[in-house]
N, C-alpha and C positions, 0 to 999 in steps of 0.2 A: 504494500500500500504506500502511495506517495502522499506525504502530509507536509503541510507548511506550519512550522512552529516559530514563534517569535520571542520565546522566553530567553532571558539571559542565561548563560551557562550551558547553551546547547552544544558548544564546541568542545574540543579536547584541550589539553593544557596549552597555555600560551607559548608560542614559539616564534622565532624570527624567520620570515619567508626569505628566500634567496633574493638578495639585492635590496631588501627592505631595511629602512633605518630604524624602525620601531617594531616591536613584536606584535603578532596578532593577538587581539584581546577578545576574550569570551564575550559572546553576545553580539559581536560585529561580524560582518561578512569578511571573507578572505579576499585579498587582492593579489594577483588578478583572480577573477571569479573562476570557480572550477565547474566546468560543464555549462550547458546552456539550458535554462529552465524552459525556454520555448521549444527546444528540440526534445526535451524530456516529455513535455506535454504532447507534442506531436507523436512521439513514440507510443504513447498510451493508446492511440487509436488502433494499434495492432491487437491489443488485448481487449479493448472495449470499443467497438466501432460506434461511430456517432449515430448511425441508423438504428442501433440496438436500443436507443432510448425511447423508441416508440412502443416497446414491449410493456404490457400490463398482464401479469399472470396472477390470478386470484386462486390461492390454494384452498383445499377443503377445510383447513382449520381456521379460516377467517371468521372472526366474530360476526354474528348477526347484528344488524344495525342497532336495534333496541337494546340488546345486551351490551353492546359497546358503550352506548350512552349511559346505561345504568352503572357500568363499571367506572366510567369517567366521573360519575357523581359521588363515588366513594370518598368519604372524608369531607365533603362539603356540608353546609348547613342544611339539614333535611327539609325544613319547611320552605327553603328557597329553590330546591332542585326542580319542582314542577314549573317554576317560572323559566328556568334554563331550558327545560325540555320544550316548553311552549314556544320559546324564541327560536330554538333549533328547528321546530316543526313548521315554521312560517313559510320557508322556501328551501329549495335544494341548496342555494348559495348560503343561507343561514345555517343549514345543517353542516356544510363543509366548514364554516367558521368555527363550529363547536366540536369538530371531530379531528383535531390534529393528531391524536393518538391512533385513531383508526387508519388514517392515511399513512402515518409512519409505519404501521404494520405492513401496508401494501408496498410502500416505497422500499422497505428493507428487502423486498423480493424482486427488485428491479436492478438492471445493470448499473454499476457505479465505477468510476475511475479510481477511487481511493484518494483523490485530492481532498484534503480537509480544509474547512474554513469555519470561522465563527458564523453560524447560521442563525437566522431569526427563529426557525422552527415552526413558524406560523405565518409565512409570507404570502397570505392571500391578498387579493386586490383591495380589500377594505382596510388593511393594516398599513397604509401609507397616508401621510397627511402633513398638514402644516403645524408648526409650533413656534413659539417665540424664543429668540436667543436672548442673551443677557443684556443686549443693548437695544432691545425693542424691535429688532428686525424679525422677519419671518423666514423660516427654512422649511423645505419640504423633504421628507425622508421617511424611512420606516419608523413606525412609532409604537410598536407593541413587541415586547421581548420576553413575555412570560415563559416561553418555551425555548429560549435561546440555549444552544449547546455548541460544542465543537463537533461538526459532523459533515456529511457529504453535501457539497454545494448544489448538487443536482436536486436534492430534496426541496430546497427553497424554490428553485426555478420551476420545477414541475408543479408544485403547489400553486405558485402564482399563475402559471399557464392554465391549469384546470379551473381555477377560480374565475379567470377572465371569461372562459367559455360559459360558465354558469351565470356570471353577472350579465354577459351579453344576451343570453337567452331570456333572463328575467327582464332585461331592458327592452326586449322585443326585436333584437337584431336577428337577421336571418343566419342560417347555419354557416354559410360561407364567411360572413363577417365575424362570427364568433371564433371560427378556426383561424381566421386572419389575425385576430387580436392575440391569440396564443402564439402564433407564428412570429408576429411583430415584436412581442415581448422578448422572446428568445433572441431574435435578431438584434434588438437594441442591447441586450445583455452582452452578446458576443462582440458587437462593434465597440461598446464602451470598454470592455476588457482589453480589446486591442489598442484602443486609444490610450488607456491608462498604462498599458505595458510600454508604450513608446515615450511617455512623458518622463521628465526627471522625477525621481522618487518623491521628493518633497511636494512637487506640484500635484502629482497623482494622489498623494496622501491627503492633501488639503483641498481637493476638489469639492466644492460646496454646491449643494443642490439649490439652484436659484433659477432666475428667468433664463439664464444661458442654457440650462439643461433642457428647457422646453424647445429651444431652437436646435440644440444638438440632437435631440431625439425626434425632431420633425413633428412636434405635437402642437402645431399652430392652432388647430381647431379647438384646442382645449384652453386657450388663453382666456377667453371670456369666462369660462367656468371657474378657472383658478382665480381670476380677479374677484369674482363674487364670493368664493370661499374665503379668500384673503380678507375681504372687507368684514365678513362675519367673524373671522378668527381674531381680528384685532380687537373686537368688542367682547370676546369670550375670555373674560378675566376673573380673577378671584373676587374683585369688587362687584362685578355684575352677579356672580353666583351668590355671594353673600347678601346682596340686596334682595334677591328673590327667595333665598332659603333661610334667612334669619329674621329675628325681630329685635327691636331695640328695647332694652329694659329701662327702668326708671333711673338707674345710675349711669345711663348712657352707653353701657356695654351691650353686646349682642349675644344671642343664643340661637341655635338652630330650631326650626319649626318642623314638626313631624309632617311628612308627606308620604304616607304609606301607599304601596309597599316599597317604594324606592328609597325613601329617607326616613330615618327615625333617630331621635336623640338617644344616645347610649346611656344605659343606667349608670349610676354614680361609680360603682366599682369597676365597670367595664371602661368607662371614660377615664378613670384615674389610671388604669393599667396602660391604656394607650398613651396618655399624656406622659407618664413616667418613662415609657419606652423611648421618648424623644431624646432623653439624655444619652442613651446608647447611640442613637442616630447621629447626634452631633459629633460623636467620636469617629464616624465614618466619612465625614466631610473634610475637604481641604480646610486648613486652619484659617485661610483668608475669608471663608464664609461665616465664621463664627461671630465676628462683630456685627454682621448684618442681622443674623437671627437673634442676637442678644438684645436687639432693639424692639422685639416683638414679645408679647405676653400671650400665653395659651388661655383661651377663654371657653371653648366648648368643643365637644366631640360628638359626631353622629355616625351612625352606620349607614352606608349607601350602597345599593345594589348597582353593579356596573356590568356593561358589556353583554356578550352572548356566551362565549366560552368561559368567562370569569364568573358568571352568576353562581352564587352559592359559596364563593370564597369570602373570607372575612375581609371587609374593606371599609375603611373609616375616612372621614374628612375631619380635619382638625382646624378650627378657626383660631387664627392668630390676629391680634390687633396691635398696631403701632401706637405711638403717643398721641396721634391725631384721631385714632379710632379707625384708621384705614386698614382693610383686611388683607391678609395673605392666607390662603387655604392650602394646606398640605394634604395629600392623599397617603394613607398608610394602608397598603394593600398586601394581603397574604401572598406569599410566594411558595407555591407547591413545587415538588420536583417536576422537571420537564416531562411532558407526555411522550417525548421521543426516547427517553433514556432506555426503556426496556428493549428497544429495537436497534440500538447502536452496535452492540456486539455482533449481531448477524451481518451488519454492514461493514464490519472490520474496524470499528472505532472503540477506543477505550471509554469506559463510563466511570471515571473516578467520582466517588461520593462528594457532593458539594459540601464545603465547610459550612456554608450558610446559603440557603436558596435565594434569599434577597440579594446577597452579595453576587451570586451567579448572574442574576437578572441585570443588576446594575453594571457589573463589569462587562457583560455581554453587550449591553446597549452601548456603552462607551467604546467598545471595540468596533462597533459597526457604524456609528454615527460620526460625522465630522464635528458637529455641534450638538452637545447634549445639555439637558437641564442642569444648571449649575448648583441645584440643591438636591441632586440625586444622592440617595444613601440607603441604608438598610438598618433594621433593628429587629427585636424579638418582643412579642407580646404574649405573656403566659406561656413561654417556651416555644411558640410558633414563630417561624421566620416571616418577616415582612419586608417589602421595599417601600421607600418613601420618596415622594416626588412632589413637585408643584401640581396643584389641581387647577384645571382651566388656564393653563399657561398659554393663552392666545392660541388654543388648539382649534384646528379646523380640518375637515376631511371631505373628500369627494366620495359620494355613494356611487360606486361603479355600476350598480344595478339600476341607477336612475339616470345614467347618461344617455344622451341621444345616440342613436345607432351609429352615426358617423363620427362619434367621439371615442368610442370604446377602443379602437385601435390606436388612437393618439395616447389615450391613458395607458394602454398596454406598453407602448414604446417608452413612455416616461418612467413607469414603474420598473420595467426591465433594466433601464439605465441606472436607476437608483439602486436596484439590487446588486448590480455588478459593482458599483462604487462601494457599497457596504461590504461585500465579500472581499474586495481587493485589500482591505486593511489586514486581513489575516491569511489570505491565500495569495501567493505571488501572481499578479495579473499576467506575467509572462508565461507561467506554467498553464494557467487556465486558458489563456488565449491560444497558446500553442495547441492545446487539445481541440478547442472549439473551431479554430481555423477561419478561413475567409468564405467558404462556401455556405450555402443554406441547408446543408445536410442535417445539422443539429436542429435547426429551426423547424424543419419539416417533421423530424422524428418526435420532438417534444410536443408539437402541435397535435400530432396523431395520438400521442399518449393523453394529452389534455382532453381531447374530445371523448376518448374512451373512458377516462376517469370521470368526466362530467356525467356521462351516461350511467356509470356505476353509482355516482353520488345521488343521482335522481332516483335510482332504484332503492338506495339506502334510505333516502328521505321518505319514499313511499312506504317502506317497511316500518319506519318510526311512526308515521301517521296512522298506519293500520294498527300498530300496537297500542297507540293512544285510544283509537276508536274502540278497540276491543277491551279496553280497561286494564291492559297489562302494564302500562306505564302511565304514571300520573303526570298531567300537564295542565298548566294554566295558560290559556291562549290570550294573545292580544295585550300582554303586559310588557 
């Protein structure tokens, strides 16, 4: 298996190269470089042909859809799992969003090059979006990392491609356009990897997703949609959330207002446990962030239901106020083991136990993004691991299932380019690009896989809906 590792100490003992004035230092590359990553990637085609990525083999041990959903609910808050099931039952695309583990089971049985990367683990088309940087600008990138692990780069790409087919079908696009979206996402990924491989390393590393990406990925039809999403994102702040979700008390402070089933004030003991956990969280931040948070006081804690796949996980919002009463809201969200972990050994990847699942999520996010939330950290509440981040940090997203039919392929190209940039931080783009090549062979193969997997997901969704109708699985619909 060919893997890319970036940790210091990967080399042997320091030694002086012939003609070098200083010794080779652990954690740095040797000079001159030994071998060609591009050639090594190209050589992998002899072992795993690019056309092989069209394959989808479903074995007899594959879990039935309803059983897989029930298994993924294990450990979640029981009274909330019917909401999760109801959200997954809404559409096949929604089912895919909540079934990262089931797809990982299937992907572990597909061809893989063995090239490793820090992968999102849940890179469906709805997990890209806008968010604010520290200076008030907006960046577009992957924005959900609950499942992130070191694993096969192909898994993220195939999940993205399949999700685009499902989103396109839901949006009313014809089958040719849905397949084209998957094809274009892979093509954008491949071309972006080739571009990054040619750039100076620092330029490639710091390539930021902004309006230039839209032109690079030929996504001009998407500009109007992105402008509208950006406008909404700029208003999506802690202050706006607090104005809608809190009430002012007689002493001028604020507290959350119950809005069941999505938001409820935490009981005193539960709120105290979350608040106390923030002391551990502070220890995970860069020291230059501490004076900033020291100017806020913790005022209230509420439990808030989030997402589709995340429903049933313990997730809190913490209200902080500064000396003027201006709010900052933090999200303290449970971090469970990645749903991909059970399937990594079959793919040839190690699965070291995470020292802290919140730490895994935070470090994985930082490894994939160029610009991350500067208040990202982790903590533990009553022995459970949590991640901590800003809530409503000018976040905005495009609903791929609501795009016009002529925009889905533009969105596909943009997300494919973003995914390549994210992978390039941990996998050498020269190696990946060498494998992907210049032809459209990989694009065609993954597009075929995506259509076949979208069909499979529609059948899985129908199986879940039938189980709900027959009373075998509890669901609350429309919440």
